[in-house]
N, C-alpha and C positions, 0 to 999 in steps of 0.2 A: 737631255743629252747635250754635250758640248764637244767641240773639236779641240784637239790637244796638240802640243809640241812635246815630243819625247826625245830627251838628250841621250845620245849613245856615243861611246868611244870604244875603240877596238881593244884597248888595254884595260877595260873596266873590270872591277871586281865582281860585277853582277853578271848573272848567267843569261844574257840576252841571246835569243835566236830570233832575229828580227821578223821572219815570216811565220814564227810560231808563238813566241812568248817574249814579254818585256818584263824584266826583273827590277823592282824598285823598293825603297824603304817606306815604312809606315807614314812618314811625314807627308807623303804625296797621295795617300789613300783616298782622301775626299775628292780631289781633282780627278784622279784616275777613275773612280766610280761614276763621276758625272760623265765621263767619256764612253761608258759602256753603250754599245750600239751605234757609235759614231766613229768618225775618221780621225786619224792622227798623222802628223808629219814627223819624220825622224830628222834629227838635227845633230851635227857633230860640233861640239863646243870648240872655241878658238884654240885652246891649249892642246886639243887632241888632233887637230889637222885642219885641212883647208876645204873640206867638202861643203860645209854649211848645211843647207837642207838637201836631203838626198833620196828620200823615199816616202811612201805613203802606205798606210794600212788601216784596217778597221778593227776596233776593239770589240771582241765578242763577250768577254766577261772578265771579272777580276776576282782572284782567289788568294787565300793565304798560301805562302810558299811552304810546301811540306818540309818539316825538319828545320826550318829557319825562322826563329822567332823574330817578329818585327819586319819581316820581308814579305812582299806580295808579288803576284804575277798577273800581268795584263795578258790575257789570252787573245791571240790574233785570229780573226775570222779566217777560216781556210779559203785560200784563193783570192784574198783581198790585197796582200802585199804586192807593191809594184815599185821598183826603183825608178827614179826620175831619169828621163832621157838625158837631161843636162842638170848637173848639180847646181843648186841655186845659191848664190853668194849671200852672205849675211847682210850686206849693205848694197843697195842699188842707188847710184848717184849720191852716195854718202849718207843715205837714209836707211834705217832698219825697215824690214818688211813687216815687222810686228808693231802695231801701234803702242803696245805696252812698253816697248823698248826704246821709245823716242821721247824727247822733250817736245814741248809745244812748237818750238821752232824747227823741229825735224831732226835735230842732232841726236846722236845715239846716247843713251844713258849708260852708265857704268855700274857694275855690280848689281845687287838686288835681283830684279825679275829675270834678267838674262842668265842668271846662275841656277835658276830653278830647273830641276831635271824633268819635271812634269808641269807644264803650264797650259792654261787655257788659251785658245786661239779663236778670235772672232771670225765669223763666216767670211767676211770680206778679205781678211788677211790670208785665210786658208785658200780661198779661190785664187788670189793673186800668186801665192807661192806655187800652187799646183799648175797654174797656167804657164808660169815661167819654167817649171821643171818638166812638164808634159804638155807641150803646146797643143792648142785646139786642132791645128792642122797637121798633126804629126803624121797621119796617114798620107796626106798629100806630099809632105816633105820627103817621106821614104819613097813614094811612087816616082817622084821626079829626081831622086838623088843621083841616078846614073843616066839621066836623059842626055843623049848625044847632042852636040852643038847643032843649032838650027831647028831643033824640035821644041823650043820653048813655046808655051802658049802666050799669045799676045796679050790677052786679058784673062788672067787666072780667075776662076770662079770664086765668088765671095765665100768666106769661111762660114759654115753653118755652126753657130755657137751653141753647142750642147751644154746643158748644166754640168758642172764639174763632176758630181757624183754619178750621173748617168754615163759620162765618159769613162770614169774609173771602173765601171762595172760592165762595160760593153766588150765582149770577147774579141771582136775584130781589132779594136783599139789596143787592147792589152797584148794581143799577139804581135802587133807591129812594134810596140814598145819593148817587149821581151826579145824579139828577134834582133832589134838594133843593138841592145845592150850585150847580148850573148856573143853575137858575131864580132863586135868591137873588142870585147874582152879577150877573145881568142885571135885577135888581129886578122880576122877573116880566114883563118887557117883551120883545116880539119884536124881535130884532136887526135884522130887515129892514124891517118895517112901522113899528116904533116904538110899536106899540099895546100897552097893558096891559089886557087884557080879562079879566073875571071873570064866571062864570055867576051865576044867581040866588042860589046858596048862598054866593057869595064865593070859590068855588074858581077859581084861575087857569087860564085856557085855554091858556097858553103851554106848550110842550113842550121837553124837553131832548134835543137831537140830538147824537149822536156825529159829529164831523167825519170822522174815520177810524174806520170801524166796528170793533167789537170782534173780529168774525170775520176782519178784515184786520189784526190786530195793533194795533188802536187801544186806547188806555188809557182809564181812567175818571178821568183828570185833568180838572179844570175847563177846562184849556187845550186839551183835545180835545173840548170841548163848546160848543154855541151854542144859545141860547134862541130858538125859532121857533114861530110859530102853526102849526096843523095843516096848512093848505094850503101854507104856505111850507116846512114840514118835508118834505112830499111832493115839492115841487119840488127841494129841495136833495138829497134822497136819490136822485132820478132824474136828476140831472145837468142840470137845466134852469137852475139858477143856481149860482154859486160866488163866490169872493172873489179879487180881483186881487192882484198881487204887493205892492201897497202895504198889504195886510192890512186894508183897510177899504172899498174900492170894490166894489160888487156887480156881478158879471158875469152877463149874461143871454143865454140862447140865444134870440135874437130871432126865429128862424124857428119856434120852438116855443111861445113865450109871447106871447099877444096883448098889444098895446099897452095896451088898457084894463085888463087885469089888472095890468100893471106900474104904471099910474097909480093904481090902487086899493090895491095891496098894498105898494108900496115907498116908503121914505122919500124925500122930495124931495131931490134932489142925489145920490141913489144911493149913499149911504154907510151903513155899518153903525152901529147904535146899540150901542156897546160898554160893557162894565163900567167903572165908575169906577176900580177897582183894577187897575193894569196887570198884576199877577200873575195875574189871572183872564181876560185877553184871549186869544183863540185863538193858539196857537203857529204861527209862520210855516211850520214843517215840516208841520204837520197840514193847513193850508190848501193848501200846495203839493201834498200827496198828493191832496187832493180835486180840485184843478184837473186834475191829470195822470191820475187814474184814474177819476173819476166825471163831471166836467163834460163834457157833449157826447157821452158814451160810450153812453148808454142811451136808448132810446125808451121812452116811458111804456108800461107793460104793462097799463094799465087806463084807463078814461075819466078825463080830467083833472077836478079838482073844479069847474072853471068851464065844463065842456062842457055 
């Protein structure tokens, strides 16, 4: 097994669905097969945009792409995909983060290896990139994000340095990373009500909901997330509301949700308030899963928040 870098651009001719599958030509088959069972970092090439390294995922298998001669698919292990909290630049202090992309004096190479869509990544380079994108102390950063003035800890506790892969597979860490990315994508605004509420200390009240739950093979991609207030989150998880096939119209179980609740909690016009970046908007496949498996399927197992 070997760790990899996978190049991705949004205008690619390849059918990438980053938390599900990565599409590539036969010329990279040997390297991709070496990566089976190990982790890969996604990278946006210079000509495609400014993101640099932006996510990580684990490769489960590599297969031929059905109906496409000379094309192959790297299948992503369910639940492994995780976007970086901070996108990692290609160069740090003028030096590449991949040893294979720099000259002995540390200056960047041009052409050659940096143009490979699938390339091997040494363990040390992988760890450095992930540490920059998903800091060791991300949970502590989030916990102290809205700490009021005067409540700072004089001597913060030393960071417990967990191995990179252990951190990537720990549910609590992943939940924090997912919450931060989803809430920021929606500008801390509830997608259904359009409200951006904060408590007295400035902490956002909006929550990050998985559209397809992790326990049902949902990923931690922002495209499997939606920012919702607590009450709306409760309604969404219990199938009282969903999103129509146009991916923006709110569906309501009218016999279970009082009209006055709809009038108070929902955006006029019944449309979602979506992220400005199309790459962060809910994936149609995830919304379809919610419509088919959650919407109208469950009766509330507890008193409704408006009862």
